[in-house]
C-alpha atoms as a printed R data frame, in Angstrom:
    type eleno elety resid chain resno       x       y      z
1   ATOM     1    CA   MET     A     1  67.964 257.017 40.974
2   ATOM     2    CA   ASN     A     2  67.321 254.110 38.587
3   ATOM     3    CA   LYS     A     3  70.220 252.505 36.769
4   ATOM     4    CA   LEU     A     4  70.380 252.758 32.992
5   ATOM     5    CA   GLU     A     5  71.592 249.929 30.806
6   ATOM     6    CA   HIS     A     6  74.874 250.548 29.017
7   ATOM     7    CA   TRP     A     7  74.692 251.971 25.515
8   ATOM     8    CA   LEU     A     8  77.350 249.535 24.296
9   ATOM     9    CA   THR     A     9  76.744 245.810 23.850
10  ATOM    10    CA   LEU     A    10  79.221 243.233 25.173
11  ATOM    11    CA   GLY     A    11  80.806 242.834 21.745
12  ATOM    12    CA   GLU     A    12  80.975 246.588 21.217
13  ATOM    13    CA   LYS     A    13  82.719 247.048 24.561
14  ATOM    14    CA   ALA     A    14  85.487 244.661 23.519
15  ATOM    15    CA   SER     A    15  85.853 246.448 20.172
16  ATOM    16    CA   ILE     A    16  86.039 249.860 21.877
17  ATOM    17    CA   CYS     A    17  88.722 248.611 24.305
18  ATOM    18    CA   GLU     A    18  90.764 247.257 21.405
19  ATOM    19    CA   LYS     A    19  90.611 250.599 19.604
20  ATOM    20    CA   LEU     A    20  91.394 252.605 22.723
21  ATOM    21    CA   LEU     A    21  94.567 250.525 22.962
22  ATOM    22    CA   ARG     A    22  95.341 250.925 19.274
23  ATOM    23    CA   TYR     A    23  95.110 254.711 19.469
24  ATOM    24    CA   ASN     A    24  97.021 254.932 22.752
25  ATOM    25    CA   LEU     A    25  94.014 256.317 24.624
26  ATOM    26    CA   LEU     A    26  94.219 253.709 27.369
27  ATOM    27    CA   LYS     A    27  96.996 253.055 29.881
28  ATOM    28    CA   TRP     A    28  97.238 250.398 32.571
29  ATOM    29    CA   ASP     A    29  99.510 249.426 35.413
30  ATOM    30    CA   ASN     A    30  99.576 246.073 37.210
31  ATOM    31    CA   ILE     A    31 100.345 247.567 40.616
32  ATOM    32    CA   ARG     A    32  97.835 250.452 40.502
33  ATOM    33    CA   GLN     A    33 100.298 253.334 40.499
34  ATOM    34    CA   LEU     A    34  98.821 255.553 37.784
35  ATOM    35    CA   PRO     A    35  98.098 258.969 39.387
36  ATOM    36    CA   LEU     A    36  94.613 260.470 39.370
37  ATOM    37    CA   LYS     A    37  93.593 264.130 39.540
38  ATOM    38    CA   SER     A    38  92.006 263.408 42.937
39  ATOM    39    CA   GLY     A    39  95.401 262.374 44.293
40  ATOM    40    CA   GLY     A    40  94.613 258.670 44.364
41  ATOM    41    CA   LYS     A    41  96.090 255.883 42.271
42  ATOM    42    CA   THR     A    42  94.529 253.553 39.734
43  ATOM    43    CA   ASP     A    43  95.399 250.649 37.465
44  ATOM    44    CA   ILE     A    44  93.591 252.013 34.389
45  ATOM    45    CA   TYR     A    45  93.583 255.514 32.907
46  ATOM    46    CA   ILE     A    46  91.501 256.526 29.903
47  ATOM    47    CA   ASN     A    47  92.700 259.659 28.143
48  ATOM    48    CA   LEU     A    48  90.628 260.742 25.154
49  ATOM    49    CA   ARG     A    49  92.591 264.027 24.958
50  ATOM    50    CA   ASN     A    50  95.314 262.218 23.021
51  ATOM    51    CA   ALA     A    51  92.907 261.751 20.101
52  ATOM    52    CA   ARG     A    52  93.797 265.297 19.006
53  ATOM    53    CA   SER     A    53  96.949 264.014 17.358
54  ATOM    54    CA   LYS     A    54  95.213 261.299 15.332
55  ATOM    55    CA   PRO     A    55  92.347 262.151 12.952
56  ATOM    56    CA   GLU     A    56  91.507 258.441 12.718
57  ATOM    57    CA   ALA     A    57  91.087 258.318 16.502
58  ATOM    58    CA   LEU     A    58  88.863 261.408 16.405
59  ATOM    59    CA   MET     A    59  86.647 259.768 13.808
60  ATOM    60    CA   PHE     A    60  86.435 256.606 15.921
61  ATOM    61    CA   LEU     A    61  85.408 258.547 19.016
62  ATOM    62    CA   ALA     A    62  82.858 260.675 17.177
63  ATOM    63    CA   GLN     A    63  81.313 257.540 15.672
64  ATOM    64    CA   THR     A    64  81.243 255.941 19.116
65  ATOM    65    CA   PHE     A    65  79.435 258.880 20.747
66  ATOM    66    CA   MET     A    66  76.987 259.008 17.841
67  ATOM    67    CA   ASN     A    67  75.348 255.936 19.351
68  ATOM    68    CA   PRO     A    68  73.791 257.586 22.436
69  ATOM    69    CA   ILE     A    69  73.302 260.994 20.780
70  ATOM    70    CA   MET     A    70  71.222 259.538 17.945
71  ATOM    71    CA   ARG     A    71  69.225 257.440 20.405
72  ATOM    72    CA   LEU     A    72  68.448 260.337 22.762
73  ATOM    73    CA   GLN     A    73  67.783 262.872 19.975
74  ATOM    74    CA   PRO     A    74  68.562 266.011 22.017
75  ATOM    75    CA   ASN     A    75  68.147 269.517 20.626
76  ATOM    76    CA   ARG     A    76  71.840 270.004 21.336
77  ATOM    77    CA   PHE     A    77  74.595 268.423 23.391
78  ATOM    78    CA   VAL     A    78  76.796 269.995 26.031
79  ATOM    79    CA   GLU     A    79  80.555 269.522 25.812
80  ATOM    80    CA   ILE     A    80  82.292 269.310 29.183
81  ATOM    81    CA   PRO     A    81  85.908 270.262 28.382
82  ATOM    82    CA   ASP     A    82  88.533 269.391 27.903
83  ATOM    83    CA   SER     A    83  88.494 265.616 27.512
84  ATOM    84    CA   VAL     A    84  85.891 265.601 24.749
85  ATOM    85    CA   SER     A    85  86.459 269.037 23.246
86  ATOM    86    CA   CYS     A    86  88.491 267.476 20.451
87  ATOM    87    CA   LEU     A    87  85.576 265.377 19.233
88  ATOM    88    CA   ALA     A    88  82.673 267.785 19.824
89  ATOM    89    CA   GLY     A    89  82.967 269.395 16.381
90  ATOM    90    CA   PRO     A    90  83.095 266.156 14.396
91  ATOM    91    CA   LEU     A    91  80.278 264.715 16.529
92  ATOM    92    CA   SER     A    92  78.108 267.792 15.865
93  ATOM    93    CA   ILE     A    93  78.622 267.463 12.120
94  ATOM    94    CA   MET     A    94  78.032 263.707 12.029
95  ATOM    95    CA   THR     A    95  74.812 263.879 14.086
96  ATOM    96    CA   ASN     A    96  73.627 267.251 12.762
97  ATOM    97    CA   THR     A    97  73.266 268.315 16.387
98  ATOM    98    CA   PRO     A    98  74.429 271.747 17.597
99  ATOM    99    CA   TYR     A    99  76.347 271.955 20.841
100 ATOM   100    CA   ILE     A   100  77.415 274.338 23.556
101 ATOM   101    CA   THR     A   101  80.464 274.404 25.794
102 ATOM   102    CA   ILE     A   102  80.210 275.145 29.516
103 ATOM   103    CA   ARG     A   103  83.324 276.375 31.281
104 ATOM   104    CA   GLU     A   104  83.869 275.846 34.986
105 ATOM   105    CA   GLU     A   105  84.678 279.563 35.303
106 ATOM   106    CA   ALA     A   106  83.808 282.502 33.090
107 ATOM   107    CA   LYS     A   107  86.865 284.084 31.468
108 ATOM   108    CA   PRO     A   108  87.178 287.786 32.450
109 ATOM   109    CA   GLY     A   109  88.416 290.522 30.167
110 ATOM   110    CA   ARG     A   110  86.704 289.116 27.084
111 ATOM   111    CA   VAL     A   111  83.811 290.387 24.967
112 ATOM   112    CA   ALA     A   112  81.981 287.179 25.911
113 ATOM   113    CA   THR     A   113  82.447 286.590 29.634
114 ATOM   114    CA   ALA     A   114  79.746 283.983 30.169
115 ATOM   115    CA   LYS     A   115  80.473 280.424 31.187
116 ATOM   116    CA   THR     A   116  78.577 279.186 28.139
117 ATOM   117    CA   ILE     A   117  79.909 279.214 24.571
118 ATOM   118    CA   GLY     A   118  77.199 278.845 21.943
119 ATOM   119    CA   ASP     A   119  73.487 279.531 21.813
120 ATOM   120    CA   CYS     A   120  70.671 277.635 23.535
121 ATOM   121    CA   HIS     A   121  67.052 278.286 24.422
122 ATOM   122    CA   PRO     A   122  64.994 277.517 27.548
123 ATOM   123    CA   GLY     A   123  63.032 274.284 27.281
124 ATOM   124    CA   GLU     A   124  65.486 272.585 24.943
125 ATOM   125    CA   GLN     A   125  66.545 269.037 25.719
126 ATOM   126    CA   VAL     A   126  70.296 268.707 26.107
127 ATOM   127    CA   VAL     A   127  72.746 265.884 26.724
128 ATOM   128    CA   MET     A   128  76.016 266.486 28.542
129 ATOM   129    CA   ILE     A   129  78.883 264.309 27.281
130 ATOM   130    CA   ASP     A   130  82.230 263.459 28.852
131 ATOM   131    CA   ASP     A   131  84.840 260.722 28.643
132 ATOM   132    CA   VAL     A   132  84.481 259.264 32.157
133 ATOM   133    CA   ILE     A   133  82.747 259.850 35.461
134 ATOM   134    CA   THR     A   134  84.447 259.195 38.798
135 ATOM   135    CA   ASP     A   135  82.962 260.905 41.847
136 ATOM   136    CA   GLY     A   136  80.866 263.226 39.679
137 ATOM   137    CA   ALA     A   137  82.244 266.484 41.121
138 ATOM   138    CA   SER     A   138  83.218 267.921 37.715
139 ATOM   139    CA   LYS     A   139  79.693 267.413 36.381
140 ATOM   140    CA   ILE     A   140  77.907 269.487 39.023
141 ATOM   141    CA   ILE     A   141  78.758 272.993 37.714
142 ATOM   142    CA   PRO     A   142  77.727 272.236 34.090
143 ATOM   143    CA   TYR     A   143  74.529 270.550 35.264
144 ATOM   144    CA   ARG     A   144  73.517 273.485 37.445
145 ATOM   145    CA   GLU     A   145  74.358 275.927 34.662
146 ATOM   146    CA   CYS     A   146  72.049 274.008 32.327
147 ATOM   147    CA   VAL     A   147  69.267 274.088 34.910
148 ATOM   148    CA   THR     A   148  69.805 277.822 35.432
149 ATOM   149    CA   MET     A   149  69.390 278.369 31.683
150 ATOM   150    CA   GLY     A   150  66.088 276.484 31.757
151 ATOM   151    CA   LEU     A   151  67.333 273.473 29.800
152 ATOM   152    CA   ASP     A   152  65.836 269.995 30.144
153 ATOM   153    CA   VAL     A   153  68.874 267.836 30.966
154 ATOM   154    CA   LEU     A   154  68.716 264.262 29.668
155 ATOM   155    CA   PRO     A   155  71.044 261.573 31.095
156 ATOM   156    CA   LEU     A   156  74.744 262.402 31.205
157 ATOM   157    CA   VAL     A   157  76.518 260.343 28.549
158 ATOM   158    CA   VAL     A   158  79.995 259.019 29.355
159 ATOM   159    CA   LEU     A   159  82.118 256.416 27.678
160 ATOM   160    CA   VAL     A   160  83.267 254.874 30.970
161 ATOM   161    CA   ASP     A   161  81.783 254.882 34.462
162 ATOM   162    CA   ARG     A   162  84.692 254.491 36.865
163 ATOM   163    CA   GLN     A   163  82.164 253.538 39.608
164 ATOM   164    CA   GLN     A   164  83.912 255.665 42.201
165 ATOM   165    CA   GLY     A   165  81.215 257.436 44.141
166 ATOM   166    CA   TRP     A   166  79.221 259.666 41.812
167 ATOM   167    CA   ARG     A   167  75.888 258.316 43.082
168 ATOM   168    CA   ALA     A   168  76.724 259.294 46.662
169 ATOM   169    CA   LYS     A   169  78.070 262.680 45.523
170 ATOM   170    CA   PHE     A   170  74.952 263.458 43.496
171 ATOM   171    CA   GLN     A   171  72.721 262.467 46.383
172 ATOM   172    CA   GLU     A   172  74.752 264.620 48.768
173 ATOM   173    CA   LYS     A   173  74.490 267.645 46.456
174 ATOM   174    CA   ASN     A   174  70.826 266.995 45.592
175 ATOM   175    CA   ILE     A   175  71.666 266.427 41.927
176 ATOM   176    CA   SER     A   176  68.968 264.477 40.067
177 ATOM   177    CA   LEU     A   177  71.142 263.830 37.011
178 ATOM   178    CA   LYS     A   178  71.134 260.290 35.659
179 ATOM   179    CA   VAL     A   179  74.227 258.764 34.085
180 ATOM   180    CA   TRP     A   180  74.237 256.649 30.937
181 ATOM   181    CA   PRO     A   181  77.630 254.950 30.466
182 ATOM   182    CA   GLY     A   182  78.842 252.975 27.504
183 ATOM   183    CA   MET     A   183  80.681 250.638 29.882
184 ATOM   184    CA   THR     A   184  82.367 250.549 33.259
185 ATOM   185    CA   LEU     A   185  85.968 250.553 34.351
186 ATOM   186    CA   HIS     A   186  85.344 246.970 35.435
187 ATOM   187    CA   ASP     A   187  84.473 246.090 31.805
188 ATOM   188    CA   VAL     A   188  87.791 247.574 30.662
189 ATOM   189    CA   ARG     A   189  89.699 245.791 33.425
190 ATOM   190    CA   ARG     A   190  88.052 242.469 32.605
191 ATOM   191    CA   TYR     A   191  88.949 242.894 28.923
192 ATOM   192    CA   LEU     A   192  92.593 243.604 29.730
193 ATOM   193    CA   ILE     A   193  92.951 240.725 32.186
194 ATOM   194    CA   GLU     A   194  91.036 238.107 30.206
195 ATOM   195    CA   ASN     A   195  93.085 238.953 27.111
196 ATOM   196    CA   GLY     A   196  96.372 238.642 28.998
197 ATOM   197    CA   LEU     A   197  97.292 242.304 28.638
198 ATOM   198    CA   MET     A   198  97.128 243.100 32.339
199 ATOM   199    CA   GLN     A   199  98.015 240.823 35.233
200 ATOM   200    CA   ARG     A   200  95.324 240.086 37.822
201 ATOM   201    CA   CYS     A   201  97.956 239.770 40.518
202 ATOM   202    CA   ASP     A   202 101.532 238.609 40.926
203 ATOM   203    CA   PRO     A   203 101.183 234.784 41.072
204 ATOM   204    CA   ALA     A   204 103.754 234.674 43.860
205 ATOM   205    CA   MET     A   205 101.571 236.998 45.923
206 ATOM   206    CA   GLU     A   206  98.518 234.832 45.341
207 ATOM   207    CA   GLU     A   207 100.518 231.818 46.455
208 ATOM   208    CA   LYS     A   208 101.626 233.512 49.677
209 ATOM   209    CA   ASN     A   209  98.380 235.139 50.785
210 ATOM   210    CA   PRO     A   210  96.236 232.720 52.851
211 ATOM   211    CA   VAL     A   211  93.438 235.206 53.560
212 ATOM   212    CA   ILE     A   212  89.931 234.679 52.190
213 ATOM   213    CA   VAL     A   213  87.879 237.876 52.267
214 ATOM   214    CA   ALA     A   214  84.192 237.261 52.993
215 ATOM   215    CA   LEU     A   215  81.927 239.491 50.904
216 ATOM   216    CA   ASP     A   216  78.775 238.590 52.829
217 ATOM   217    CA   GLY     A   217  75.782 240.898 52.681
218 ATOM   218    CA   LYS     A   218  77.179 243.368 50.153
219 ATOM   219    CA   ASP     A   219  75.998 244.460 46.707
220 ATOM   220    CA   TRP     A   220  78.197 244.458 43.612
221 ATOM   221    CA   ASP     A   221  78.412 248.256 43.475
222 ATOM   222    CA   ASP     A   222  79.428 248.299 47.142
223 ATOM   223    CA   ILE     A   223  82.213 245.738 46.846
224 ATOM   224    CA   LEU     A   224  83.668 246.801 43.492
225 ATOM   225    CA   PRO     A   225  85.833 249.645 44.871
226 ATOM   226    CA   LEU     A   226  87.127 247.211 47.517
227 ATOM   227    CA   LEU     A   227  87.811 244.478 44.955
228 ATOM   228    CA   ASP     A   228  89.712 247.023 42.897
229 ATOM   229    CA   ILE     A   229  92.191 247.892 45.636
230 ATOM   230    CA   LEU     A   230  92.430 244.380 47.157
231 ATOM   231    CA   ARG     A   231  93.226 242.771 43.799
232 ATOM   232    CA   THR     A   232  96.969 243.271 44.142
233 ATOM   233    CA   THR     A   233  97.072 241.530 47.554
234 ATOM   234    CA   GLY     A   234  96.369 238.115 46.036
235 ATOM   235    CA   CYS     A   235  93.544 237.215 48.437
236 ATOM   236    CA   ILE     A   236  90.640 234.858 47.704
237 ATOM   237    CA   PHE     A   237  87.101 236.252 47.659
238 ATOM   238    CA   LYS     A   238  84.317 234.283 49.356
239 ATOM   239    CA   VAL     A   239  80.816 234.981 48.101
240 ATOM   240    CA   ASN     A   240  77.459 233.467 48.948
241 ATOM   241    CA   ASP     A   241  74.295 235.624 49.019
242 ATOM   242    CA   LEU     A   242  75.534 237.823 46.158
243 ATOM   243    CA   LEU     A   243  76.065 234.676 44.083
244 ATOM   244    CA   PHE     A   244  72.346 234.005 44.280
245 ATOM   245    CA   ALA     A   245  71.466 237.628 43.528
246 ATOM   246    CA   GLU     A   246  73.756 238.063 40.506
247 ATOM   247    CA   GLY     A   247  73.873 234.472 39.245
248 ATOM   248    CA   ILE     A   248  76.754 232.077 38.734
249 ATOM   249    CA   ASN     A   249  77.323 232.944 35.072
250 ATOM   250    CA   ASN     A   250  77.608 236.646 35.838
251 ATOM   251    CA   LEU     A   251  79.277 236.905 39.213
252 ATOM   252    CA   VAL     A   252  81.991 234.248 39.125
253 ATOM   253    CA   PRO     A   253  83.685 235.555 35.932
254 ATOM   254    CA   ASP     A   254  83.373 239.133 37.195
255 ATOM   255    CA   LEU     A   255  84.903 238.291 40.572
256 ATOM   256    CA   GLN     A   256  87.721 236.320 38.972
257 ATOM   257    CA   VAL     A   257  88.984 239.544 37.451
258 ATOM   258    CA   TYR     A   258  90.087 240.474 40.987
259 ATOM   259    CA   GLY     A   259  91.101 237.178 42.556
260 ATOM   260    CA   ARG     A   260  90.357 233.519 43.105
261 ATOM   261    CA   VAL     A   261  86.741 232.809 44.021
262 ATOM   262    CA   MET     A   262  85.329 230.639 46.773
263 ATOM   263    CA   ALA     A   263  81.699 230.003 45.813
264 ATOM   264    CA   ASP     A   264  80.313 229.466 49.284
265 ATOM   265    CA   ILE     A   265  77.060 227.799 48.221
266 ATOM   266    CA   LYS     A   266  76.995 225.504 51.285
267 ATOM   267    CA   GLY     A   267  75.143 222.903 49.228
268 ATOM   268    CA   HIS     A   268  72.881 220.556 51.170
269 ATOM   269    CA   ASP     A   269  70.357 218.642 49.077
270 ATOM   270    CA   ILE     A   270  69.871 215.412 47.150
271 ATOM   271    CA   LYS     A   271  72.880 214.383 45.117
272 ATOM   272    CA   ASN     A   272  71.223 215.203 41.761
273 ATOM   273    CA   THR     A   273  70.708 218.805 42.828
274 ATOM   274    CA   LEU     A   274  74.349 219.188 43.853
275 ATOM   275    CA   GLU     A   275  75.474 217.555 40.610
276 ATOM   276    CA   ASN     A   276  73.438 220.092 38.649
277 ATOM   277    CA   ILE     A   277  74.809 223.023 40.659
278 ATOM   278    CA   ALA     A   278  78.359 221.753 40.177
279 ATOM   279    CA   LYS     A   279  77.799 221.476 36.426
280 ATOM   280    CA   ARG     A   280  76.618 225.077 36.348
281 ATOM   281    CA   ILE     A   281  79.763 226.181 38.149
282 ATOM   282    CA   LEU     A   282  82.184 223.906 36.248
283 ATOM   283    CA   PRO     A   283  82.759 226.147 33.173
284 ATOM   284    CA   HIS     A   284  83.963 229.007 35.375
285 ATOM   285    CA   ASN     A   285  86.501 227.022 37.431
286 ATOM   286    CA   PRO     A   286  86.256 228.860 40.745
287 ATOM   287    CA   TRP     A   287  88.953 228.104 43.294
288 ATOM   288    CA   ALA     A   288  86.471 226.189 45.488
289 ATOM   289    CA   ILE     A   289  82.838 225.513 46.291
290 ATOM   290    CA   THR     A   290  81.401 224.463 49.653
291 ATOM   291    CA   VAL     A   291  78.901 221.792 50.616
292 ATOM   292    CA   HIS     A   292  77.592 220.717 54.020
293 ATOM   293    CA   GLY     A   293  79.058 217.508 55.396
294 ATOM   294    CA   SER     A   294  75.656 216.713 56.875
295 ATOM   295    CA   GLY     A   295  74.415 216.242 53.297
296 ATOM   296    CA   GLY     A   296  76.080 212.840 53.383
297 ATOM   297    CA   LYS     A   297  78.692 210.863 51.533
298 ATOM   298    CA   GLU     A   298  76.707 210.304 48.321
299 ATOM   299    CA   MET     A   299  75.986 214.002 47.922
300 ATOM   300    CA   ILE     A   300  79.637 214.943 48.408
301 ATOM   301    CA   GLU     A   301  80.823 212.210 46.046
302 ATOM   302    CA   ALA     A   302  78.397 213.391 43.361
303 ATOM   303    CA   THR     A   303  79.686 216.961 43.671
304 ATOM   304    CA   VAL     A   304  83.320 215.865 43.444
305 ATOM   305    CA   LYS     A   305  82.550 213.687 40.415
306 ATOM   306    CA   ALA     A   306  80.692 216.486 38.621
307 ATOM   307    CA   LEU     A   307  83.743 218.733 39.021
308 ATOM   308    CA   ASN     A   308  86.204 216.039 37.980
309 ATOM   309    CA   GLY     A   309  88.882 217.361 35.668
310 ATOM   310    CA   SER     A   310  88.601 220.941 36.912
311 ATOM   311    CA   LYS     A   311  90.825 222.705 39.416
312 ATOM   312    CA   THR     A   312  87.861 223.533 41.644
313 ATOM   313    CA   LYS     A   313  88.105 222.190 45.179
314 ATOM   314    CA   VAL     A   314  85.129 220.765 47.027
315 ATOM   315    CA   LEU     A   315  85.324 221.992 50.619
316 ATOM   316    CA   VAL     A   316  83.090 220.310 53.167
317 ATOM   317    CA   VAL     A   317  81.586 222.467 55.898
318 ATOM   318    CA   THR     A   318  81.627 220.674 59.237
319 ATOM   319    CA   VAL     A   319  80.028 222.629 62.116
320 ATOM   320    CA   LEU     A   320  79.425 226.323 61.476
321 ATOM   321    CA   THR     A   321  81.582 228.653 63.565
322 ATOM   322    CA   SER     A   322  78.429 230.559 64.540
323 ATOM   323    CA   ILE     A   323  77.154 227.465 66.396
324 ATOM   324    CA   ASN     A   324  78.045 227.225 70.062
325 ATOM   325    CA   GLN     A   325  78.109 224.085 72.194
326 ATOM   326    CA   ALA     A   326  74.464 224.289 73.318
327 ATOM   327    CA   THR     A   327  73.155 224.753 69.768
328 ATOM   328    CA   CYS     A   328  75.399 221.973 68.475
329 ATOM   329    CA   GLU     A   329  74.059 219.559 71.077
330 ATOM   330    CA   GLU     A   330  70.525 220.619 70.184
331 ATOM   331    CA   ILE     A   331  71.062 219.934 66.468
332 ATOM   332    CA   TYR     A   332  73.501 217.019 66.414
333 ATOM   333    CA   ILE     A   333  73.178 215.592 69.968
334 ATOM   334    CA   ARG     A   334  76.976 215.915 70.146
335 ATOM   335    CA   LEU     A   335  79.656 218.370 71.214
336 ATOM   336    CA   PRO     A   336  81.082 220.449 68.339
337 ATOM   337    CA   ILE     A   337  84.396 218.546 68.201
338 ATOM   338    CA   GLU     A   338  82.562 215.235 68.112
339 ATOM   339    CA   GLU     A   339  80.337 216.262 65.226
340 ATOM   340    CA   VAL     A   340  83.295 217.782 63.377
341 ATOM   341    CA   ARG     A   341  85.110 214.436 63.615
342 ATOM   342    CA   VAL     A   342  82.124 212.606 62.131
343 ATOM   343    CA   LEU     A   343  81.627 215.034 59.253
344 ATOM   344    CA   ALA     A   344  85.354 215.222 58.482
345 ATOM   345    CA   ARG     A   345  85.495 211.447 58.185
346 ATOM   346    CA   ILE     A   346  82.510 211.452 55.810
347 ATOM   347    CA   ALA     A   347  84.162 214.184 53.721
348 ATOM   348    CA   ASN     A   348  87.433 212.305 53.522
349 ATOM   349    CA   ASP     A   349  85.710 209.034 52.558
350 ATOM   350    CA   ALA     A   350  83.772 210.877 49.852
351 ATOM   351    CA   GLY     A   351  86.940 212.256 48.245
352 ATOM   352    CA   ALA     A   352  86.477 215.899 49.177
353 ATOM   353    CA   HIS     A   353  89.485 218.178 48.767
354 ATOM   354    CA   GLY     A   354  89.169 220.068 52.011
355 ATOM   355    CA   LEU     A   355  87.339 220.946 55.195
356 ATOM   356    CA   VAL     A   356  85.830 224.094 56.693
357 ATOM   357    CA   CYS     A   357  86.033 224.191 60.474
358 ATOM   358    CA   SER     A   358  86.538 226.590 63.367
359 ATOM   359    CA   PRO     A   359  90.009 227.395 64.747
360 ATOM   360    CA   GLU     A   360  89.242 225.119 67.689
361 ATOM   361    CA   GLU     A   361  89.239 221.966 65.518
362 ATOM   362    CA   VAL     A   362  92.053 222.764 63.088
363 ATOM   363    CA   GLY     A   363  94.864 221.062 65.005
364 ATOM   364    CA   GLU     A   364  93.141 217.685 65.282
365 ATOM   365    CA   LEU     A   365  91.942 217.688 61.686
366 ATOM   366    CA   ARG     A   366  95.370 218.664 60.360
367 ATOM   367    CA   GLU     A   367  96.951 215.764 62.224
368 ATOM   368    CA   LYS     A   368  94.379 213.263 60.960
369 ATOM   369    CA   TYR     A   369  94.049 214.587 57.383
370 ATOM   370    CA   PRO     A   370  97.470 216.004 56.474
371 ATOM   371    CA   ASN     A   371  96.723 216.330 52.755
372 ATOM   372    CA   MET     A   372  93.379 218.113 52.943
373 ATOM   373    CA   THR     A   373  92.957 221.855 52.487
374 ATOM   374    CA   ILE     A   374  91.646 223.364 55.714
375 ATOM   375    CA   VAL     A   375  89.735 226.642 55.600
376 ATOM   376    CA   THR     A   376  89.059 228.383 58.895
377 ATOM   377    CA   PRO     A   377  86.300 230.978 59.387
378 ATOM   378    CA   GLY     A   378  85.894 232.741 62.708
379 ATOM   379    CA   VAL     A   379  89.368 234.280 62.506
380 ATOM   380    CA   ARG     A   380  89.912 237.589 64.273
381 ATOM   381    CA   SER     A   381  93.014 239.539 65.241
382 ATOM   382    CA   PRO     A   382  93.505 239.962 69.009
383 ATOM   383    CA   GLY     A   383  90.972 242.448 70.330
384 ATOM   384    CA   ALA     A   384  88.813 242.487 67.188
385 ATOM   385    CA   ASP     A   385  85.027 242.210 67.513
386 ATOM   386    CA   ALA     A   386  83.832 238.583 67.339
387 ATOM   387    CA   GLY     A   387  80.556 239.594 65.680
388 ATOM   388    CA   ASP     A   388  78.217 236.628 65.233
389 ATOM   389    CA   GLN     A   389  81.007 234.037 65.534
390 ATOM   390    CA   LYS     A   390  81.129 231.764 68.591
391 ATOM   391    CA   ARG     A   391  84.153 229.470 68.109
392 ATOM   392    CA   ILE     A   392  86.923 231.833 67.053
393 ATOM   393    CA   GLY     A   393  90.712 232.176 67.062
394 ATOM   394    CA   THR     A   394  93.492 234.507 65.973
395 ATOM   395    CA   PRO     A   395  95.171 234.338 62.548
396 ATOM   396    CA   ALA     A   396  98.466 233.293 64.096
397 ATOM   397    CA   ALA     A   397  96.907 230.511 66.177
398 ATOM   398    CA   ALA     A   398  94.880 229.170 63.245
399 ATOM   399    CA   LYS     A   399  97.924 229.114 60.986
400 ATOM   400    CA   GLU     A   400 100.097 227.493 63.619
401 ATOM   401    CA   ALA     A   401  97.459 224.805 64.155
402 ATOM   402    CA   GLY     A   402  97.584 223.944 60.464
403 ATOM   403    CA   ALA     A   403  94.963 226.008 58.630
404 ATOM   404    CA   ASN     A   404  95.749 226.674 54.965
405 ATOM   405    CA   HIS     A   405  93.359 229.579 54.568
406 ATOM   406    CA   LEU     A   406  91.776 232.042 56.983
407 ATOM   407    CA   VAL     A   407  88.404 233.678 56.372
408 ATOM   408    CA   MET     A   408  88.246 237.326 57.421
409 ATOM   409    CA   GLY     A   409  85.493 239.757 56.467
410 ATOM   410    CA   ARG     A   410  84.533 242.806 58.479
411 ATOM   411    CA   GLN     A   411  88.009 243.310 59.929
412 ATOM   412    CA   ILE     A   412  89.421 243.808 56.417
413 ATOM   413    CA   LEU     A   413  86.499 245.404 54.605
414 ATOM   414    CA   GLY     A   414  85.635 247.724 57.484
415 ATOM   415    CA   ALA     A   415  89.171 249.005 57.941
416 ATOM   416    CA   ALA     A   416  90.015 252.598 57.011
417 ATOM   417    CA   ASP     A   417  92.734 251.115 54.793
418 ATOM   418    CA   PRO     A   418  91.660 247.576 53.760
419 ATOM   419    CA   VAL     A   419  94.883 246.897 51.856
420 ATOM   420    CA   GLY     A   420  97.004 248.162 54.745
421 ATOM   421    CA   GLU     A   421  95.086 245.977 57.200
422 ATOM   422    CA   MET     A   422  95.437 242.946 54.950
423 ATOM   423    CA   LEU     A   423  99.194 243.432 54.616
424 ATOM   424    CA   ARG     A   424  99.542 244.066 58.344
425 ATOM   425    CA   VAL     A   425  97.871 240.756 59.179
426 ATOM   426    CA   ILE     A   426 100.025 238.906 56.655
427 ATOM   427    CA   ARG     A   427 103.307 240.453 57.767
428 ATOM   428    CA   ASP     A   428 102.862 241.082 61.485
429 ATOM   429    CA   GLU     A   429 100.553 238.279 62.592
430 ATOM   430    CA   LEU     A   430 101.287 235.510 60.115
431 ATOM   431    CA   ASN     A   431 104.968 236.391 59.622
432 ATOM   432    CA   ILE     A   432 104.761 235.914 55.860
433 ATOM   433    CA   GLN     A   433 107.326 237.837 53.847
434 ATOM   434    CA   ILE     A   434 105.757 239.657 50.941
């Protein structure tokens, strides 16, 4: 199922969010405790039903939905009650487009007992409209009813895609319906946070949480539901391959809606190249970027200089935690600890802000470089799968040895309750009071 571009531009999205706030059609909660029909909780709730009490709000919504209706030019549109029932009439008049209503259940004991209110004819092109889409379950009955009546169903038009599983649900139910959103819940969240209306996370929580969650090998649509729920834990998000797929200008600002960002570029090139990369990253002020210590002192110095004046840390990668002793000797002709010592010294001399090393080297580096930030990948709770990591340690041992931040990926993201697992590690293994 191909994705459709949003029917609102970036500027229009901001304007719509502002008006949703003005008309009290949008609620938010910093700690994600707004109840959903599904039984879950959310930080943002969009309720177009409230427009009934404000004619000005009804006019705004009808004008907003005119955009996709006029562009699709259906024979009629299909109202999915009851979120948009208040604006269906005005929208029909303003677009000169007739509409029908499809109930979930036919009402017995009436002259008209059908699920459908209004007339339609086989072969007509129709557009279903609704306020939001979550898992898509509420759209299945109306869609199938349209198909049963012989209607040609164009993309479902919604104001907001909550990005909460409708693609998987449609695939499971063999529903070929495409969705055309005006914007996403992420767009709304970014607007609220960037404009200071909603808090990304309690600053005290961000200060306490030392965990960096690795988002390796995942697409934006895959990680967004996880970012949503992990936002309140105050963790840092480490991203590498997705940064190249989505681009610095897109991904870093989007990720920063949910937490601090470690742009794990692992730069290793001539100094001019690293300067240019750093300049691209500079406007977005991520928490940190990484470069390889084996790139040399001049390269590291150039990166630090290019980021001068920003809060972004330059973290120097020493020996990857996926490299065992035999591979290290093959590459560097040294034992891992020996090569780590060399690269740490180069990083320190070049003015880097921190080091990336395995749990095995943390203690020595902390003693020698007390003021540097030390980030430790290869961290696993006791009994957890080591995966592709060779030089590993537990969260407690890494912290005790002097690590400032601990990189954990699959253990958190693969947990049945990622937030619960994160908080368990912080409280039970790291003994941090939150």
